[in-house]
Steps between C-alpha positions, in 0.01 A plus 500: 500500500556744216216736417442585135281743311379415153446781250255426216285692254260251345362148523751381758574146380861525621375643830279193538779260399727644771226488766413141407868401517520644853176324605643170372792545740761551226591860578584616850369856497174686533332736257410793724382750239384540141584832335292576191494808276159416347199551724286231329764235422395139557813436709338708779216246516756218509672670796168538679426129450834422669449751786800700380473878546511706180621853446353615170550848367444719196837644394321797336373606843858582604716794404795279407646149500699602807174586679331164443821305556541681834152383602578146377820504709298602806267203437798265461649627826167454678491133396875458570567379145840341434476436126297629202385265224371658179245273331353678202545848646498723194693799638867582516626509858642839593784616725280521812428126508837399357686682777269358770544139374845470337543153345168403658270549199462232233292469186395230256496584130348286222803486271863397506650837586671701365273409205154657492495726808199713586132447427358221283819292514319184389348685206839646410655151500209356299523771234877451480442131423736370768549124535577528873358735761458481875493692826753695705511582871719801574582755764334835437698812426394839361481374140233302319584131549872580523591375849738209567356166386437241774351213299366418155306211356447442130231325298491412133236655276347232281417576137144626468458592867266794546577803714243370752675160514834666568348728767347197676835317493680809633251532788550135595877553495472814715287319757761222526815714501411806708405335833815283482723800437334693783559206737870484405545876531336521842726219625803696378361814664462320833860378475616857431622421149313786330666836547 
């Protein structure tokens, strides 16, 4: 069984969606570790409720990104992690983790990339007045939301929808798409199709 680590920085709704999908028997892997860069994020409580170990850290306590990514890599090795799933982790991944997990780190982003990369993607799309938005799952590289796209799913924005309405719809879409994509990717990984 594949062992994954989920990286998150906040509430952890995607973390929970993935864990629930596994518990329902739809995803053949185990979440062995939560990595969180905010010491008081709610996702840590979610992990505790699921008996999943959490490594939380304050990036400012380290001399560099390389220093905290080295410690993260040690944690990942300890738990024998095969794959990293970013789920609302609000930091760029650096060379230390990228070289330790080549083509083994994925992210979900709340827009149809390459449109609206970076922070506040839903707000960017809302202010641009788009008629269609959506979510993207992609491999992680050194850029901000620039890695190869794995899957996308679009939704229409109805006239008069508020930013909150769109955010709620995007979250629902993320919770449907991401666990399915993870399941497909891990099957490909087990068959040796991901290089």
